[in-house]
C-alpha positions in Angstrom: 6.3 27.1 54.2 4.8 28.2 50.8 3.1 31.5 50.7 1.0 33.5 48.2 1.5 37.3 48.3 1.2 40.5 46.3 4.3 42.1 45.1 4.5 45.8 44.9 4.3 47.1 41.3 2.9 43.8 39.9 -0.6 42.9 39.0 0.1 39.1 39.5 0.0 36.9 42.6 3.5 35.7 43.5 4.6 32.7 45.5 7.6 32.0 47.7 8.8 28.9 49.4 12.1 27.2 50.4 13.6 23.8 49.5 17.0 22.5 50.6 18.0 25.9 51.9 17.2 27.5 48.5 14.7 30.3 48.4 12.2 30.5 45.5 10.2 33.6 44.5 8.2 33.4 41.3 5.1 34.8 39.7 2.1 32.5 39.5 0.9 34.0 36.3 -2.5 34.7 37.8 -3.7 38.3 38.0 -5.6 39.9 40.8 -9.4 40.0 40.6 -11.4 43.2 40.1 -13.8 42.6 43.1 -13.8 40.5 46.3 -15.5 37.4 44.8 -13.4 37.4 41.6 -10.2 38.0 43.6 -10.9 35.1 45.9 -11.3 32.7 42.9 -8.1 34.1 41.4 -6.2 33.6 44.6 -7.4 29.9 44.7 -6.0 29.4 41.2 -2.7 31.0 42.2 -2.5 28.7 45.2 -3.1 25.7 42.9 -0.3 26.9 40.7 2.0 27.3 43.7 1.2 23.7 44.9 2.2 22.3 41.5 5.4 24.3 41.4 6.4 23.2 44.9 5.7 19.6 43.9 8.0 20.0 40.9 10.8 21.5 42.9 10.6 18.8 45.5 10.6 16.0 42.9 6.9 15.0 43.2 5.7 16.6 40.0 4.9 14.4 37.0 6.7 14.7 33.6 3.6 16.3 32.1 3.8 19.1 34.7 7.5 19.7 33.9 6.7 19.6 30.1 4.0 22.2 30.6 6.4 24.5 32.4 9.0 24.0 29.7 6.6 24.9 27.0 5.5 28.0 28.9 9.1 29.1 29.0 9.5 28.5 25.3 6.5 30.7 24.6 8.2 33.6 26.4 11.0 33.5 23.8 11.1 35.9 20.9 8.8 34.6 18.1 11.7 34.1 15.7 13.4 31.7 18.1 10.5 29.6 19.2 10.3 27.2 16.3 14.1 26.5 16.4 14.0 25.8 20.1 11.0 23.5 19.7 12.8 21.6 16.9 15.9 21.3 19.0 13.9 20.0 22.0 12.0 17.5 19.8 15.3 16.2 18.4 16.8 15.7 21.8 13.7 13.9 23.0 13.6 11.5 20.1 17.4 10.9 20.0 17.2 9.9 23.7 14.7 7.1 23.1 15.7 3.7 24.4 13.9 2.0 21.5 16.1 2.6 18.4 16.0 0.9 15.0 18.5 1.9 12.3 17.1 2.7 8.8 19.6 0.0 7.5 18.0 -2.6 9.8 14.4 -1.7 9.2 13.8 -4.0 6.2 15.0 -7.0 8.1 12.8 -6.1 11.1 9.8 -5.9 8.9 10.6 -9.2 7.2 11.0 -10.9 10.6 7.7 -9.5 11.9 5.1 -12.2 12.4 2.2 -9.8 11.7 3.3 -8.5 8.3 1.1 -10.9 6.4 2.1 -13.6 3.9 2.6 -11.8 0.6 4.0 -13.7 -2.3 7.6 -13.6 -3.4 7.0 -11.2 -6.3 5.0 -8.9 -4.0 7.7 -8.8 -1.4 10.2 -8.0 -4.1 8.1 -5.1 -5.1 7.9 -3.9 -1.5 11.7 -4.2 -1.2 12.0 -2.0 -4.3 9.8 0.6 -2.7 11.8 0.6 0.6 15.1 0.7 -1.3 13.9 3.7 -3.4 13.0 5.6 -0.2 16.2 4.8 1.7 18.4 5.9 -1.3 16.5 9.2 -1.3 17.1 9.5 2.4 20.8 8.9 2.0 20.9 11.7 -0.6 18.6 14.3 0.9 18.6 13.6 4.7 21.9 12.1 5.8 21.1 12.9 9.4 18.1 10.6 9.4 19.8 7.4 10.7 17.0 5.9 12.7 13.3 5.1 12.0 12.2 7.5 14.7 14.0 10.3 12.8 11.4 10.0 9.9 9.3 13.1 10.6 6.1 14.3 9.0 8.1 16.9 7.1 10.5 14.3 5.7 7.6 12.0 4.6 5.8 15.0 3.0 9.0 16.0 1.1 9.4 12.5 -0.2 5.7 12.2 -1.3 6.1 15.5 -3.2 9.2 14.2 -5.0 7.6 10.8 -5.6 4.6 12.4 -7.2 6.8 14.6 -9.3 8.4 11.5 -10.9 5.2 11.0 -12.9 4.0 7.8 -11.4 0.5 6.6 -12.0 -2.1 7.1 -9.3 -2.1 3.4 -8.7 1.7 3.1 -8.3 1.9 6.2 -6.2 -0.8 4.9 -3.8 1.0 1.5 -3.7 4.1 3.2 -2.5 2.3 5.2 0.2 0.3 2.2 1.3 3.3 0.0 1.9 5.4 2.7 3.6 2.5 3.5 5.9 1.9 -0.2 6.6 5.6 -1.0 7.2 6.1 1.8 9.8 2.8 0.8 11.4 4.3 -2.6 11.9 7.8 -1.7 13.1 7.3 1.9 14.3 6.0 1.2 17.9 9.1 -0.9 18.7 11.5 1.6 17.0 10.6 4.6 19.1 8.4 6.2 16.4 5.7 8.3 18.2 3.4 8.6 15.2 3.3 7.2 11.7 4.5 10.0 9.4 2.8 8.5 6.4 -0.9 9.5 5.9 -3.5 7.3 4.4 -3.3 7.3 0.6 -5.9 9.7 -1.0 -8.9 8.0 -2.6 -9.6 8.2 -6.3 -12.0 11.1 -5.9 -9.2 13.2 -4.4 -6.9 12.3 -7.2 -9.0 12.1 -10.4 -6.0 11.2 -12.6 -5.5 8.5 -15.2 -4.4 5.1 -14.0 -2.4 2.3 -15.7 -5.4 0.1 -16.6 -4.9 -2.4 -19.4 -7.2 -2.2 -22.4 -8.8 -5.2 -24.1 -7.8 -6.4 -27.6 -9.6 -5.5 -30.7 -11.1 -8.4 -32.6 -8.4 -8.2 -35.2 -5.6 -8.0 -32.6 -7.0 -11.0 -30.8 -7.2 -13.1 -34.0 -3.5 -12.3 -34.7 -2.4 -13.0 -31.2 -3.9 -16.4 -31.3 -2.8 -17.2 -34.8 0.8 -16.5 -34.1 1.1 -18.1 -30.7 2.9 -21.4 -30.6 4.5 -23.7 -28.0 3.8 -23.0 -24.4 2.6 -19.5 -25.3 -0.2 -21.0 -27.3 -1.7 -22.6 -24.2 -1.1 -19.6 -22.0 -3.0 -17.3 -24.3 -5.9 -19.8 -24.7 -6.2 -20.1 -20.9 -6.2 -16.3 -20.5 -8.7 -15.9 -23.2 -11.1 -18.7 -22.2 -10.8 -18.6 -18.4 -9.9 -14.9 -17.6 -7.2 -16.2 -15.3 -4.3 -13.8 -14.5 -0.8 -14.7 -15.8 0.4 -15.9 -12.4 -2.5 -18.3 -12.0 -2.0 -19.6 -15.5 1.8 -20.2 -15.2 1.5 -21.8 -11.8 -1.5 -24.0 -12.5 -1.3 -27.5 -11.1 -2.6 -30.7 -12.7 -4.6 -31.4 -9.5 -6.6 -28.2 -10.3 -7.8 -29.6 -13.6 -10.7 -32.0 -13.6 -10.8 -33.5 -17.0 -13.8 -35.7 -16.1 -16.0 -32.8 -15.2 -14.2 -30.5 -17.8 -13.3 -27.7 -15.4 -10.6 -25.9 -13.6 -10.9 -25.3 -9.8 -8.4 -22.7 -8.6 -7.9 -20.3 -5.7 -6.6 -17.2 -7.4 -3.2 -16.0 -6.0 -4.4 -12.4 -5.7 -7.3 -13.4 -3.3 -5.8 -16.6 -1.7 -6.0 -15.1 1.7 -9.8 -15.4 1.4 -9.4 -19.0 0.3 -12.3 -18.7 -2.2 -11.9 -20.9 -5.3 -13.3 -20.1 -8.7 -14.7 -22.9 -10.9 -13.9 -22.5 -14.6 -15.5 -24.8 -17.2 -13.1 -25.8 -20.0 -13.8 -24.4 -23.4 -13.5 -27.1 -26.1 -10.4 -25.4 -27.6 -8.6 -25.2 -24.3 -9.7 -28.7 -23.3 -8.1 -30.1 -26.4 -4.9 -28.2 -25.7 -4.6 -29.4 -22.1 -5.3 -33.0 -23.1 -2.5 -32.8 -25.7 -0.2 -31.2 -23.1 -0.9 -33.9 -20.6 -0.2 -36.6 -23.2 2.9 -35.2 -24.8 4.7 -33.0 -22.2 3.7 -34.3 -18.7 7.0 -34.9 -16.9 5.5 -36.0 -13.6 5.6 -32.5 -12.0 2.6 -31.2 -10.1 2.7 -28.1 -12.3 1.3 -28.0 -15.8 4.3 -25.7 -16.8 7.1 -26.9 -14.4 10.0 -24.8 -15.6 7.9 -21.7 -16.2 6.3 -22.0 -12.7 9.7 -22.0 -11.1 10.8 -19.0 -13.1 7.7 -17.1 -12.3 8.1 -17.6 -8.5 11.7 -16.3 -8.6 11.6 -13.7 -11.5 8.1 -12.9 -12.8 9.4 -10.3 -15.4 11.0 -13.0 -17.4 7.6 -14.6 -18.0 5.7 -11.3 -18.6 8.5 -10.1 -21.0 7.9 -13.2 -23.2 4.2 -12.3 -23.4 4.9 -8.7 -24.2 7.4 -9.6 -26.9 4.7 -11.8 -28.6 2.2 -8.9 -28.6 4.8 -6.6 -30.1 5.6 -9.3 -32.7 1.9 -9.3 -33.6 2.2 -5.6 -34.5 0.4 -4.3 -31.3 1.5 -1.1 -29.7 1.7 -2.2 -26.1 2.8 1.1 -24.5 1.4 4.6 -24.5 3.7 7.6 -24.5 2.8 11.0 -22.9 2.1 13.7 -25.5 5.2 15.7 -26.5 3.3 19.0 -26.2 2.5 18.5 -22.5 -1.3 18.2 -23.1 -1.4 14.4 -22.8 -1.1 12.2 -19.7 0.8 13.6 -16.8 3.4 10.8 -16.7 7.0 11.3 -17.7 7.4 7.7 -18.8 5.6 5.5 -21.3 2.9 3.2 -19.6 1.9 -0.3 -20.5 -1.6 -0.4 -22.0 -1.6 -4.0 -23.4 -0.5 -7.0 -21.4 -1.6 -10.5 -20.5 -4.3 -8.9 -18.3 -5.8 -7.6 -21.6 -6.9 -11.2 -22.2 -8.9 -11.1 -19.0 -10.7 -7.9 -20.2 -11.3 -9.6 -23.6 -12.7 -12.6 -21.8 -15.2 -10.4 -20.0 -16.0 -8.5 -23.2 -16.7 -11.8 -25.1 -19.0 -13.0 -22.4 -20.9 -9.8 -22.5 -21.2 -9.9 -26.3 -22.4 -13.5 -25.9 -25.2 -12.3 -23.5 -23.7 -14.2 -20.6 -25.5 -13.1 -17.4 -23.5 -10.7 -15.2 -23.6 -13.0 -12.2 -22.0 -15.8 -14.2 -19.2 -13.5 -15.5 -18.4 -12.1 -12.0 -18.2 -15.6 -10.6 -16.0 -16.8 -13.4 -13.4 -14.0 -12.9 -13.7 -14.1 -9.1 -15.2 -10.7 -8.6 -18.1 -11.7 -6.3 -19.2 -9.1 -3.8 -21.9 -8.9 -1.1 -23.8 -6.3 -3.2 -24.0 -8.6 -6.2 -25.0 -11.6 -4.0 -27.8 -9.6 -2.6 -29.2 -9.0 -6.1 -28.4 -12.3 -7.9 -28.4 -15.9 -6.9 -25.1 -17.8 -7.5 -24.7 -18.9 -11.0 -24.9 -22.7 -11.2 -22.4 -24.9 -13.0 -24.7 -25.5 -16.0 -25.0 -21.7 -16.6 -21.3 -21.2 -16.5 -20.6 -24.2 -18.8 -23.0 -22.8 -21.4 -21.4 -19.4 -21.0 -17.9 -20.7 -21.8 -19.0 -23.1 -24.5 -20.7 -20.3 -26.3 -17.5 -18.2 -26.7 -16.1 -18.0 -30.2 -13.3 -20.4 -31.3 -10.1 -18.6 -32.2 -7.6 -20.4 -34.4 -4.3 -21.4 -32.9 -1.3 -23.0 -34.6 -1.8 -26.7 -34.9 -5.6 -26.5 -34.7 -7.5 -28.8 -37.1 
């Protein structure tokens, strides 16, 4: 029988009971009351404590009750030992999990996940690089971290600190954090990870630092870029300049997306293909003539306008972008920006790319603005529609967009008459 009693010399209520011939005498942790009413309430609390303890000893107590008692015992330890004991207990709990996933198997688990999305080949390669960079760091700095559930908040914070110290741009830094957080959100629950150690990436207001945005070309640079372009490069640059399409959309363009009769390109941009929203791009006379010539002289029956280049881009995008960058350098354009040697320039430790194929997209928008093309037409042409814009403007009709493109200046390319 369990009993509450007062022990001489103590200000606490005590309890005693017996189980399997073993006698238990313990403090309830509840002090006596100062008056009759208070003492009655305190005694009721002491009795509740005793009932929980009896249930624990007899095997009827839940794991939360046991954990509560364990933490109460930890609190009684000297302050200098508490954190060490807590860490040891946490390590034992996580290492005893039935759901384990080795760090070396994590990437394959993510790739096999049906809910990870359908990112393109080049995007997945970028993700693989981010994960490889993190696992190499783990192998060097935290060799004991062998499983996904071993990645703690402290480990993640240490890596974030080192990653930021490498001088990455805000955009690249956020890309790393976004993927790592998303990956563990996907595979973590099945890998025994109690909580995602990666926080949400900070917004731009929290990190007001320079990003790796491309600049547009000056009028002189643009004229030189067009004048020196030849072969396939000539057509790529004309498409970037007169449609605002990104490099991936230009190189992987299909003949079926070009309507010569209506003089337009209808394309679902790769970057926003999940939304499935196509952009309609009227053909500028200069570009139209180039595509007609290409169709007549170089069409090999492939569905792609640039068959070999499309295949290369899908497997190794840098080979394509490097050709573009080499052309810009050949035109005398400084494509990269180096941090100031005196430490007062950009915070990055490496040079950053300021001029690339995307600069043609910026130049396209700039030329449209200089030609007084309405904002709604420009936004639809580059595929930047938004609910806010649609609330203010009506959709630009085809005639308006055709006039916008036709009014752009004609740059001279090799072979033009």
